[in-house]
N, C-alpha and C positions, 0 to 999 in steps of 0.2 A: 504494500500500500504506500502510495506517495505521500509526501508531506501535505500536499494540497488536499488529497482525499481525507487525510486525518483531520485537517482543520475544518473542512466542510462537514464532516461527520459530526464533529463537536458542535458546530453551529446548528445543525439539524436537531441534535438531541436537546440543545438548550431551548430551541423554539418549539419543541414537541407539544407543549401544553398551551401554546398560543392559538387562539381561535383563528380558523382559516376563513375569515370574512372581511368585510370592509371596515371593521372597527378601527378607529384612529389609533395610531401607535401609542399616544399618551394614555389611552384607556385600555389597551390590550393587556397590560401587565400591572398587577397590583403593586403600587408604590407607597403603601402606607407604612413608612419607616418609623422606627422608634424615635420619639422626639427628645427623650432624655433618659439617662440610665439611673433609675432609682428616684426616690422622692426626697427632696431637701428643702429646708426652710431657706429664706433669703439669706440669713446669717451663715448657714452652712454652705450655701452656694458661693458666697464671698470668700469664706475660708478655703474652699476647694480651689478657687481661682488663685488665691495667694500661695497655696501649697504648690500648685502646678507651675506658676510663674517662677517660684524659687527653684523648683526642680529643673527648670530650663536655664538657671543661673541668672535670672533677672533679680534685681534688688528691690524688695517690696517694702513700702512704708505705709503707715496708716495714720490718719489725722482727722480732726474735725475741720469743718469749712473755715472757721475763723483762725485756724492754725496754718492753713495752706501756704500763705505768703511767706511765713517764717520758715516753713519746711523747705520750700523751693529755694529760698535765699540760702539756707544752710547747706543744702545739697550742692549748689553752685559754688559757694565759698569753700566748702570742703574739698572740692575738686580743683579749686584754684582757677575757675573759669573767669577769663577776662572779657569774653564776648558770649552772647547768647542769642540765638536766632529765634525770632518771634513771629508766628503766623499773624496775619492782619486781624483776625477775629478773636484772638486770645483775650480772655478777660484780663483787663489791665490790673485789677486788684491782685491777681496771682503773683505779679512781679513787683508789687509795691515796695517790698523790702530788698530788692535785688540791686546790688551796686555795679554789676557787670554792664558793659556797653551792650545796648540792644541793637541787633542787626535785623532789619526788616526782610521779609520773604519777598524777593524781587525776581521777576521773570528773567532779567538780564544777568543775574548772578552766574558766574562760571563755576564749574566743578572745583577749580583751584581755590576760588574765593570761599566756597562753602566748606572746603576742607580745612581752611584756616580758622573757621568758627569753632570755639571750644565746646559749646553745648547747644541743644535745642530743647525747647519746652513746648509741648502740645497737649491738647485734649485728645479724646478718642471718640469713635462712633459707638462701639460696643465692645464688651469683653466676654470671652467664652470660658466658663469655669472648667469644663471637662477637659479642655485641651490647653488651658493656660495661654490663650491667644488674645492679643489686643488687635482690634481692627480699626484702621483709619480709612476715611472715605473722602479725603480732600476738602472737607468743609472748612470755612474760614478759620475756625479755631484749631485746625490741624495743618493747614497749609499744603503746599505742593508735596508730592510724594518724595521728591529728591531731598528735601530738607531733613527728612528722617532717615535717609540712607547714606548721606555723605559725612556729616559731622560724627565724631567718635563717641559722643555722649548724648543720650536721649532721655529726657524726663517726660513721662507720659502720665497725665492725670486722669483717673477714672472715678466718676461719681458713683458711689455705691449707696443703696443697691440698684439704683435706677438703670445704670448702664451695664449691669452684669446679668448674663443669662447662663443657663446651664449648658446648652448644647449648640452645636453648629446649626442645626435646622432652625432653632429659635433665633439665632443671630441673623441668618439669611432673611428671615421675615422682616427684620428691621432695616435691612440694607437695600440700596438701590443698585441693581446690577450695572447700570450705565455709568456709575461713578467710578473713579480710579481707586479701587480697594487695595489696601496694603494689609496683609495678615502677618502679625508679628508674634512669634512664640520664642521669647527670650532674645538675648543679644545675637548678633550675626555670628555664625559659627560653621565651620566645615571640617571634615576629617579626610585624611588621605587613606590609602589602602591599608596602612598599618594602624589606622585609628588614632593617629596623632591629631588632637583637636587644635584648631587655630581659630581664634576669634577676631572679628573686625574685618573680615575679607569682603563681605557683601553688604555691610551696613555697620551700625554703631557697635563698638566693642563693649560698651556698657549701657545697659537699659535699666533705668530706675522707674518703677511704677508707684505712683502715689494713689492710694485708695482713700478718697476723701468722703467723709460722712456728712450728711446734711446739705443744705442749699449751698451751691458754689457758683 
């Protein structure tokens, strides 16, 4: 039996239970997937997010809304950041205590200019607890995709519990497919064939996630 015949045989077996009629493809196969694994309270969902973010080597912080400005300022100062890239729609109160020079998100900025920026601070669109994933959708408080891929240090603020969902299906319901979605699970990392891990190759070497409680 040739490879072609084997492949076609597998396809036929996979389609054996599909009705042979004019039923549209979208309705021919049951796609009622599991929406989340287990039942969790909002607090437990946030805890799972924090656990999985840390497992991916992101640095997780928690604070109240009225502490956020001080937390962000402390994170930037602790890293010695002299410049911080700021999306145009970011809440100005978040950076009220920051001493670093603020760099605007400009379309004409070159990769080399972005690479010289010490840190970037953004909000997010949604966070997925089961996978430890932060999703950005290019909204004004998140900026262009490249500003979170070139600078070496990214601080991302997640409003909890409002922006936290359990699963990817729940996250997809909140997102607009036409927007430029960036899915982030920990800092940028890759491994070679010997499993030597290298961070910072495809994006920030350091990802800090601030889980902020209350109105922000």
